C-alpha positions, 0 to 999 in steps of 0.5 A: 470300087465304085463303078456300079454304084451311083450316077452323078445327077442324084448327088446334089442334096448329099450332106444338105439335110434336104429330101432323100434321094431315090435310086431307081432301077432305071438309075442303075440300068442307065450306066454302060455295061451294068446288068442288074439282078433281083430275086423280085422279078416284078421290079419296074424301071421306076422301082426304088432300090435305095433311098437316102443321101449319096455322093459320087464324084471325081475330085481330081483325075484318078481320084474318086469319092463315093459316099452313101447314107441310105435304106436299101429297100430291096435285095439286088445284085449289080454287075459291071467291070472295075479298072485298075484302082486302089480302094479305101473302104470304110463301112459304118452300117450295113453289110454287102458282098463284093466279087472281083474277078473270082475273088469274094469279099464280105463287108459288115460294119461292126458297132463300136469298132471303126475299121478300114479295108484296102483292096488293090485291083492291079488289072481290070476284072468283073465286079459284082456287088450284092445287097440282101434287102432292106438295111441301112448302109452307111459306107465311104469309098476312096478310089485311086488310079495308079496314075494318080498314086504314082504322081501324088500318094507315093510322094506322101509316104516313106516306103515308096518301094512298098507302095509300088509293091502294094500296086502290084499286089492283085486283090490283095486285101488289107484291113485295120483298125482306124486311128482317131484321126482317121475316124475324124476324117471319115466323119468330116466326109460324112458331115461336111461343112455348108461351103460354097461348092468350089470350097466344098469339093476342096474340102472333100478333096483334102480329106480324101487325099489324106485318108489314102495316104493314111491308108497306104501308111497303115497298110505298109506300117510306114511313115509319111512325108510332110506337105513341103516334102520333108520326110518324117521318120517313122517315130516322128510320124508315130508322135504326130499321129499320137498328138493328132489323136489325142487332140481329137479325143480331148478337143473339148477340154482345156489343152496346152502344148506340153499336155499334148506333147506328153501324150504324144512321147515328144518334147513341146519344141519337138511337137511344134516343129512337127506341126509347122512341117506337117500342117504349116501351122502351130499346135495351138492354130491346129487345135483352134481350127478343130474347135471352129469346125465343131462350133460350125457343125453345131450351129449349122445343125441347130444344136447351140446358140451363138454363145454356146458356139463360141464356148465349143470354139474356146472363146470367152467373147462372142465378138472374138469368136465372130472375128475368127469364124468369119476368117476361117469360114467366110461367113458369120455364126449368125448368118449360119443360123439364119441360113438354117432357119431359112 
C-alpha cells in the first residue's frame, strides 16, 4: 500500500538522525499516474507537503518496506493505482483515510495500544490516500505480492490453505493487537542499527519477512514453520511466542532458562529445542543478542558510556563486552561512540 508515497531518492537519511527530508509537491507528481489534490489552490511545485524521515525500498523482488516519521504540513489527497498485494500496516501516530476501489479504510493510532491491520488487494484497483492537515505521522507498511507470498510466506505458516484463501479475499480487512515480539520488530525497523548499507538491508529484510509471517499467522490464528522447514505445532508456536514476549519485556533483569520456560508453559529442555529449531541458537544466545542490540542503540544515541552499555548487555567485564560486541556488529563500542561524536 505504498504506490503513492515516497520516491526512492528521498530515503537516504532515514534512521541516520540527519537533517529532515522534505517531500514537495513535485516529489509526488513526478511519479507516473499520481494525481495530487489539495484545498490549498495556491500550492506550487516547491511547496513542502511532508517533512521528516522516510524510507521506501524493495527489499527483495515482491517485498516492499515503507516507513515514515514525519510532520505533514498541509492537507492533501493523492490518487494512483494499486497492484495486487498484501499490506501489513502499523500506525504509531497520526491518522490517514484510504480508499481502495470503492472500499474506504480509516487508520488512527491509539495511544498505548499497538495494533496491526492487514488488507489483501486481490486485483488492481484505484488507490486514494487523504491526509487532513498538520499532524505527526509515524507508520510502517510491509507490502508483499502474491508471487512473493506463494514462494516465501506460505512456507512459514502451518495453515497454507488458509493463507491461499486469504490471498483471494479481495479488500478483506483484519485487525489485531500486536504481541510484544511484533512491537519489538516494528521498533527495530524504526530504529535500525547503523550498519553498512548491505548489512542494513539484510537487517531490515529479516524484520520485514518476520512481520509478514507473524501477520499471516495472527490473521489465520495459525502456527509458523521453523526456518529449517520443520513444522511447529500450534502449541509449540504459542509457547515460543510467549517465551519471546517474556524476554522482550524482561530483557533488562537477570533471566534463566527455567524462568522463561515457566512463563512460556513448557519445560526447559522443550524451550531449548524450540529455540534451536526456530532461531538456530540457544535461549541464552537469543537473550544475549537482544541485550547487545539494546546496548548498541544506547551507545549510538549517546545515552550511556561504554561501561554502562556493558552492564546493559549483561557483562561485568568491559573487555568481554567489547569482544562480544565486535563479534556481533563488526565494530567496537568505542568506535560507535566516536562515530556518533564525529
